[in-house]
Every structure is written in structure tokens, then in C-alpha cells.
N, C-alpha and C positions, 0 to 999 in steps of 0.2 A: 504494500500500500504506500502511496506517495502523499506527502503533505507539503504543499508549496507555500512558501512565505517570501515576502519581499526581502531582497538582500539589504541588510542594514546600511546606513550611510554615516560616515564619520566626516566631520567638518573641522577645519582649522582656520581661525580668523587671521586677519592681517595686523600690521603695526598699529598700535594705538586703539585697537578694538578689544572686545572681550567675548568670551564664550557665549554670553547670555544676553547681550544687548538686544532688546526687543525690536529695534529698528534695523538691525543688521543680521546677526546670526539667528536671532529669534524669528525674523521674517523669513530667512532662508528655510529654516525647519518648518515653519508654518506652510509655506508653499509646497514643500516636498510631501508633507503629511496630507495636504489637501488633495494632491494628485494621487497619492498612494496611501489610503487610510490604513492605519495600523502599523505602518513601517516604523522601525526603530532607528532613531537618530542619536548621534553622540557628538556633542560639540566640545572640543578639547579645551581644557582649562589647566593652566600651569599655576600652582599655588593653591591656597585654601579658599580664596574668594575672588570676586571679579576685580577688586582693586589690585590684588597681587598678580592676577592674570594680565591685566593691562600693563603693569609695570614690567612684567617678564617679557613683554613683546619689545621692550627697549633695552633692558638690562639683564645680563646673565651670560651664560655660556650655552650656545645653542646645541653643542654636542651633548651636554648634560640634559638639556630640556628634551631632546629627542629620545634619549635613553629613558627618561621618566615616562614619556608618552608610550614608548614600546611596552613598558611594564603595565601601564594603565590599560592599554588596549588588549593586551594578552590576558589580563585578569578579568575582563568583562565577559561574562558568560553569554551575553547576547551577541557578541561578535565572534565567537569561537570558530564559526564556519566560514568567516571571511566577510568582506564588506566592500562597498564602493566608497570613494573618498573624494571630497571637494575641498580644495585649498584656495584661499583668497590672498593674493599678493604673496608676502613672504611665507604665509601658511602653506601655499602650494609647493613651494620649494622644500619646506620642512617635511611635508608628507611624502615627497619623492625620496627624501633622505630616509624616512621610515621604511619605505619599500626596499630601498637598497641595503639598509643595514639590518633590518629586522624582518618585516613582512610575515609576522606570526602573531595574529592571524593574517591571512593574505588579502591583498587588495585586488579587486577584480577590474574595475574601471577607475582610473585616476584622472580627475578633471582639475585643472589649475587655471585660475583667473589672474592675469597680469602678474605672473610670478617671475622673480628675478633669477631664472635658471642659470644664466650665464654670468650672473653677477651684475653689479651696478658700478658705473664710473664716478658716481657722486652719491653721497649719503642722502637718502630721500628727505624731502622737505616736510614741513609741519603745516597742518591745516588748523585754522582757528586759533584758539589760545591754549593748546595742549601743553601743559607745563612739563610733563615728563618728556615729551618730544623735544621741546626746546632745551631741556637739560641734556638730553642725549646728544643733540647736535653740538652743543657747547663743548661737551667732553670730547666728542669725535673730532672736533676741529684741532685737537692736539696732534692728530695724525692717526689714521686708521690702523697703521701697523705698529704703533708704539705699544709698549708693554702692557699698560693698564687697559688701554682702549681695546686692543685686539682680544683681550680675555673677558671683557665685561660689557661691551656694547654690541648688541645683536647685529645691528646694521653694518658694523665694521667687519663682521665675520663673513659677509658676502660682498664686500667691497673689492673691486678689482681695478687697479690702475693699469690700463693697457700699455703705458709707457714705462712701467716699472715691474715687468713680469717676474723678474728674478726675485725681487723683494716680495712680491705677492706669493710666490711659491714658498719662499723661506719663512714668511711671517704670518700669513693668514692661517688661522687654526681650523678652518672648516671647509670653505668652498673648493680649494684645490683638491682636497681629499674626496669630497662627495662627487666631484666631476671627474675624478680619476685622472687628474692632470699631472700628478707627480710621477717620478720615474718608475717607481714600483706600483704596479696596478693591482687593485683589489678585484679579483675576478668574481667575487660574490656579488658585488654591486651590479655587474652586468647580468649575471645569472638570475638575480632577483627581479631586476627591472623588466627583463624580457618575458617574465611570466604574466605581465599585465595583458588583459584582453584588449583594452584601449587606453592610450595616453592622449588626453584631449588638452591641447595647449591653446588657451584663449588669450588673444592680444587686444588691448584697447587701442582704438584707432587714433585717439587724441591724448595718449599717455605722455604727460610731461613730468610725472613723479619719478618714474624709472628712467634712467639714462644708460643705454638706449631703451625705448619702449619695446623694441624687438627682442630684448632679452627674454621676454615671455615665450618666444619661439626658439630659444637657445642661440640667438644671433648676438654678436658682440663686436665692439670696435677693434680694428687693428691699430698699430702704432701711429698711423697717419690720421686716425679718426674716422675711417670708413667702416660702415657696418658690414660685417662679413656674415652672410646667411648661414644657417645651420648646416646645410649640406656641403659647405666649403670649409667648415671648421674641422680641425684634426679630431676633436671630440667625436664627431660624426664619422668622418672618413676612416678613422682607425677603430671605430666602434668601442670606445673606452668604457661606456656604460650601457651599451646595447641599443642606442638610438637607431643606428643603421639597420640592425636586425629587426627592430620593431617597424621601422618605416617600410622596409622591403616586404614585410608581411602585411602591410596595410593597416597597422595598428596605431599609427600616430595620426591624429586629426588636428589640423591647423584651422583655427577659427578666429574671426574678428568679432569684437563687440564694439559697436559704434559708441564713441564718446570718450570722456576722460577716465583716468584711473579709478577703478572701483565704483563707477557709476553704472549700475546694471538695471536695465528695464525688466520689470517683472515678467512680461510676456516673453522676452528673450530667454530669461532664466528657465521659465517653464517649458517653452517649446523647443529650445535649442540645447538644453542641458538635462533637465529633469526627465522629460518624457523619453528622449532617445537613449540616455546613458544610465538612468536609474531603474528603468523598466526591465529588470531581470530578477529572477527568483532563485532562492535556495530550494532544492527539492530534497526533502528529507525522506529517507526510507524507514518505514516503521514495520517491524515484524509483528505478527499477531501474538497476543499473549497466550502462553501455554498454561492452562489452569488444570490442576489435578487436586481433587478433594478440597476444592475451594481455596487453594493456595496458589499464589503466583510463583511459579518456579523459574520462569525466565521473563522478567519484566522488560521490556524495552529492548533495544533498538539500536541497530547500527546506523550511523549517519554518514552519508557521502559528503565529504567536505567541500567539493567544488563541482556542482553541476549547474550550468547556466541556463536560465530560461531565455524566452524570446529576447584707523584705518588709515588706514592710511589717510590722506587729506580729507577724504569724504566719509570718515568712519561712522559717524553717528547721525546721518541725515534722517529726517522724518519721511516715512513712506507715503508716497502718493502714487504716481505712475512708476516712479523709480524707487529702488531701495539702495542705500549706500552702505558699503561694507569696507 
């Protein structure tokens, strides 16, 4: 007997946002649950409350935060057979790191909105009067590769100066590793990433927060300031993390979202993301109970773990036609 249920969804917010902001991640979950009633969603929080979660999007060591998330997701019984994942801005990059480093339980479809996959050549700016963001930028101005900054400022950990690549390889504690840019490659990163069913890379057409905006598609500047497309990057051509393998198999989807960074139309999210990429189920195999003398001798059930069926500057906007995340 088969019992079908919607594959759960895990969400990771962006810089300056929180797990549970009703105008951003709360709205995201609301739309998903409206389309798929009864679906389980999990919005990642670092720390004990929303205040700590927001602060952790600016300050900390992202390697440690990803390790924490690996443990959190593994311990959630609702996720044990796998899930789809949606990451917003830096949250998308961090979810990719989860796939490459842990992937237990496994991700089926990974969707990233405006994520700095190839890094940023400038620390992202602040919207409104976000105090934590302004403190972050003030500290980061000391130099992204300096001792304190590189260990304690999240945005510095995916900063990449295209004119100082040797310093980047030597001093950045996160991005060169997760993109397998160092001399010794981690084959696990590639083997884990190529297990994805789909990698959906969404770029904002008017993104001025990320430099370059095309980093959402793994494109980045060369030393002369020209944007080099993903398929011309060594990362892709030499298949360091499995992007070429995924692409050749038709598993990478490149999409544009009209507008500035993290300004997402509700209809776009529903029609272009939720319906096509979250509409898959876990099919659980349940064996009949064997009952003798009114006692259950063999209760339950083997379960097949993977069977597929068919803020950044705008962090806390009020939802009307758009929601901002």
C-alpha cells in the first residue's frame, strides 16, 4: 500500500531577515501551504529567537552556522525522507553548502533567489535604518580579509576581490572551499550536488545589491571587470562541484525574476516556483499489519527514502502585490 505526502520544504532567509517575519518568510510559507494544504515547512533559525537569528545573518562564522543547520535538519523527524529547499539571497548559497557538505536528509529540488554563488565584489549595502547592517558594514570596511572580519562577518566570508585572487584563496575561510577553488578538491561536494533533481538559479533583472547580479547564475568578474558567464568559468568547465554534470543532464534551470533584489511578485513565486518545483511527493510504502491473537507482531513499515512524484535591502516590506524577503 502506498501513502503519498507532499515533500517537505525547508527555507533559509537572507541578510537582515528572520525565520518568522510574517511579511517575508511567513508569507512564503503561507503561499506554499495555500497551494499544497498540509505540507510541512521548516524555516531555518540560527539562535534561540528571531533577534538572535537576524543578528546571525550578519555576525558569526558561516561554517559553524551550516554545521548547526545540518544537525537541526537531521534531527527533525518530519524531514527524514528528504525535502525541497528554497534559499533567499545568501540563504540560497548556504543551502547549497548544506547539500555539498551534509545532504542528510537529502535535498530533492534546490531553488535559490538572487544568491551570491560566485561571491560578491563588494559587501552588500543596507536598506532603511538597519542598525546591525550598518555595524556590519562599518566593521567590514576594515578589510574583508583581515583577521577579525574574515572570522566574524558573514558577508566577508563570500567576498571575492577579482583583482586579489591569491589573497582570496589564502584568507577567505568559506567561499573558496565551498566552490572547490582550492588546489585540493573535495570530491564529496561534487558527488552530493549532482544528486539534486533540479538546481533552479533565479536572477533578479535589476539587482544592484549583489555585484555582479549575475553571481546568482555563478557568473563573476575577471580581473578586467568583465562578467564571465558560468559556462566559461573553470568552476564549470572543470566540473569542480558538479555544475557541468548537472547542466548536461538538464538539471540546472536558469530563470529571471523581473525587478530589484528580493522583490518577488506573489504570482511569480506561485506559478514559477511553487507549482513546478514543489509539486512532488514522498511515496511511503506501508506493509499490512500482521495480527495474531490480537497482538501486533510486526507493526509498520519500511519506507523508501526517495521516490519522486509528478533582507537584504527589501527584507521587511508589507505584502500587497509583492512580498519582500
